[in-house]
SENUSE-960613 format. One record per residue (C-alpha): residue in one letter; x negated, y, z. Coordinates in Angstrom, 1 decimal, decimal comma. Each point is the difference from the previous one (the first is absolute). Last residue first. Layout:
REM residues N
<r rest="a" px="X" py="Y" pz="Z"/>
...
//
This chain:
REM residues 120
<r rest="l" px="29,3" py="-106,4" pz="-111,4"/>
<r rest="l" px="-1,1" py="3,1" pz="2,1"/>
<r rest="w" px="3,3" py="1,2" pz="1,0"/>
<r rest="l" px="0,4" py="-1,4" pz="3,6"/>
<r rest="g" px="-3,7" py="0,0" pz="0,9"/>
<r rest="p" px="0,6" py="3,0" pz="2,4"/>
<r rest="e" px="3,3" py="1,2" pz="0,0"/>
<r rest="p" px="1,0" py="3,0" pz="-2,1"/>
<r rest="t" px="3,2" py="2,5" pz="1,0"/>
<r rest="w" px="2,4" py="0,8" pz="-2,8"/>
<r rest="p" px="2,5" py="1,9" pz="1,4"/>
<r rest="r" px="3,6" py="-1,5" pz="0,9"/>
<r rest="h" px="2,4" py="2,9" pz="-1,3"/>
<r rest="v" px="3,6" py="-1,2" pz="0,7"/>
<r rest="r" px="2,4" py="1,4" pz="-2,3"/>
<r rest="v" px="3,3" py="1,3" pz="1,8"/>
<r rest="n" px="3,1" py="-1,5" pz="-1,3"/>
<r rest="r" px="1,9" py="-1,1" pz="3,2"/>
<r rest="a" px="-1,0" py="3,2" pz="1,6"/>
<r rest="r" px="0,6" py="2,2" pz="-2,9"/>
<r rest="y" px="3,6" py="-1,5" pz="-0,3"/>
<r rest="k" px="0,5" py="0,8" pz="3,6"/>
<r rest="a" px="-1,0" py="3,4" pz="-0,4"/>
<r rest="k" px="2,2" py="0,6" pz="-3,1"/>
<r rest="l" px="3,1" py="-1,2" pz="2,1"/>
<r rest="e" px="-0,6" py="2,3" pz="2,7"/>
<r rest="a" px="-0,4" py="2,9" pz="-2,3"/>
<r rest="l" px="3,3" py="-0,9" pz="-1,8"/>
<r rest="t" px="1,7" py="0,0" pz="3,0"/>
<r rest="t" px="-0,9" py="3,4" pz="0,9"/>
<r rest="r" px="-0,2" py="1,4" pz="-3,5"/>
<r rest="t" px="3,9" py="-1,6" pz="-0,2"/>
<r rest="t" px="1,0" py="2,1" pz="3,3"/>
<r rest="r" px="-1,7" py="3,2" pz="-1,4"/>
<r rest="e" px="2,0" py="-0,1" pz="-3,1"/>
<r rest="c" px="3,3" py="0,0" pz="1,9"/>
<r rest="g" px="2,4" py="-2,5" pz="0,2"/>
<r rest="t" px="3,2" py="-0,8" pz="-2,4"/>
<r rest="f" px="-1,1" py="-3,1" pz="-1,6"/>
<r rest="g" px="2,3" py="-1,0" pz="-3,1"/>
<r rest="l" px="-2,2" py="-1,9" pz="-2,2"/>
<r rest="a" px="-0,9" py="3,1" pz="-2,0"/>
<r rest="i" px="-1,1" py="1,8" pz="3,2"/>
<r rest="l" px="-2,6" py="-3,0" pz="0,5"/>
<r rest="k" px="-1,4" py="0,5" pz="-3,2"/>
<r rest="e" px="-0,5" py="3,7" pz="0,4"/>
<r rest="h" px="-1,4" py="-0,7" pz="4,0"/>
<r rest="v" px="-2,3" py="-2,4" pz="-1,7"/>
<r rest="v" px="-1,3" py="2,3" pz="-2,5"/>
<r rest="d" px="-0,3" py="2,8" pz="2,3"/>
<r rest="g" px="-1,9" py="-2,2" pz="2,5"/>
<r rest="r" px="-2,8" py="-1,1" pz="-2,2"/>
<r rest="i" px="-0,6" py="-3,5" pz="-1,8"/>
<r rest="k" px="-3,6" py="-1,0" pz="0,5"/>
<r rest="g" px="0,2" py="-2,8" pz="2,3"/>
<r rest="r" px="-0,6" py="-2,8" pz="-2,8"/>
<r rest="s" px="2,6" py="1,4" pz="-1,9"/>
<r rest="q" px="2,3" py="-3,3" pz="-0,4"/>
<r rest="e" px="-0,8" py="-0,6" pz="3,8"/>
<r rest="v" px="1,1" py="3,4" pz="1,2"/>
<r rest="w" px="2,7" py="-0,4" pz="-2,3"/>
<r rest="s" px="1,4" py="-3,3" pz="1,5"/>
<r rest="i" px="-0,4" py="1,0" pz="3,5"/>
<r rest="m" px="2,4" py="3,3" pz="-0,8"/>
<r rest="q" px="2,4" py="-2,4" pz="-1,4"/>
<r rest="p" px="0,0" py="-2,2" pz="3,0"/>
<r rest="l" px="0,1" py="3,0" pz="2,2"/>
<r rest="f" px="3,3" py="1,6" pz="-1,5"/>
<r rest="p" px="2,4" py="-1,5" pz="2,7"/>
<r rest="d" px="-2,7" py="1,1" pz="2,5"/>
<r rest="t" px="-0,4" py="3,5" pz="-1,1"/>
<r rest="m" px="2,4" py="1,9" pz="2,1"/>
<r rest="r" px="-1,7" py="-1,9" pz="3,3"/>
<r rest="g" px="1,7" py="-2,3" pz="2,4"/>
<r rest="r" px="0,1" py="0,6" pz="3,6"/>
<r rest="q" px="-1,1" py="-2,7" pz="2,5"/>
<r rest="r" px="2,0" py="0,9" pz="3,3"/>
<r rest="a" px="-1,8" py="0,0" pz="3,3"/>
<r rest="v" px="2,4" py="-1,5" pz="2,7"/>
<r rest="p" px="0,8" py="1,9" pz="3,1"/>
<r rest="a" px="-0,6" py="-1,2" pz="2,9"/>
<r rest="q" px="3,1" py="-1,9" pz="1,8"/>
<r rest="a" px="2,2" py="1,6" pz="2,4"/>
<r rest="g" px="-0,7" py="0,7" pz="3,7"/>
<r rest="e" px="0,5" py="3,7" pz="-0,1"/>
<r rest="q" px="-3,6" py="0,4" pz="1,5"/>
<r rest="r" px="-1,2" py="-2,4" pz="-2,5"/>
<r rest="a" px="1,5" py="2,0" pz="-3,0"/>
<r rest="k" px="-1,5" py="3,2" pz="1,1"/>
<r rest="v" px="-3,3" py="-1,4" pz="0,3"/>
<r rest="y" px="0,3" py="-1,4" pz="-3,6"/>
<r rest="s" px="1,5" py="3,1" pz="-1,3"/>
<r rest="r" px="-2,9" py="2,2" pz="1,9"/>
<r rest="v" px="-2,5" py="-2,3" pz="-1,8"/>
<r rest="t" px="1,1" py="0,5" pz="-3,1"/>
<r rest="n" px="0,1" py="3,5" pz="0,3"/>
<r rest="h" px="-3,5" py="0,0" pz="1,0"/>
<r rest="s" px="-1,0" py="-1,3" pz="-3,6"/>
<r rest="v" px="-1,6" py="-3,2" pz="-0,1"/>
<r rest="g" px="-3,5" py="-1,5" pz="-0,1"/>
<r rest="c" px="0,2" py="-1,7" pz="3,2"/>
<r rest="i" px="-2,6" py="1,5" pz="2,1"/>
<r rest="k" px="0,7" py="3,6" pz="-1,5"/>
<r rest="a" px="3,7" py="-0,4" pz="0,6"/>
<r rest="a" px="-0,7" py="-1,0" pz="3,6"/>
<r rest="d" px="-1,9" py="3,0" pz="0,4"/>
<r rest="r" px="3,0" py="2,2" pz="-1,5"/>
<r rest="y" px="2,8" py="-1,5" pz="2,0"/>
<r rest="s" px="-2,0" py="0,3" pz="3,1"/>
<r rest="r" px="0,2" py="-2,3" pz="3,3"/>
<r rest="t" px="-3,2" py="-1,4" pz="-1,1"/>
<r rest="l" px="0,2" py="-3,9" pz="1,0"/>
<r rest="d" px="3,7" py="-0,4" pz="0,1"/>
<r rest="y" px="0,0" py="2,1" pz="-3,4"/>
<r rest="a" px="-2,5" py="-2,4" pz="-1,5"/>
<r rest="a" px="2,0" py="-3,0" pz="1,2"/>
<r rest="l" px="3,1" py="1,3" pz="-1,2"/>
<r rest="i" px="-1,5" py="0,4" pz="-3,6"/>
<r rest="e" px="-1,7" py="-3,5" pz="-0,1"/>
<r rest="m" px="-3,8" py="0,1" pz="-0,5"/>
//
């Protein structure tokens, strides 16, 4: 649901925020902009500190088959010029490893006998 429509329906910042899945401060800024006759604020997509190093991190995850540890990756990134903390590295690495596991999952198909299929 649109933020302003949710606010018009509920007349409450917090209730409209719950409906739309945003912060009540976001709803307040949209309503304030509408009252002033200004354009509603545009959400900005911020980059992450690890974005410039993402291709290298992906290759390390692929090479290690998802087994590389966060502290090892962080040490390698520091050598490449990364200035962030280890927690940032671990968070990004966890997402990359989860994607790797989802792509490379072993599908177990149990053997189910069908009558007459395996007689010959």
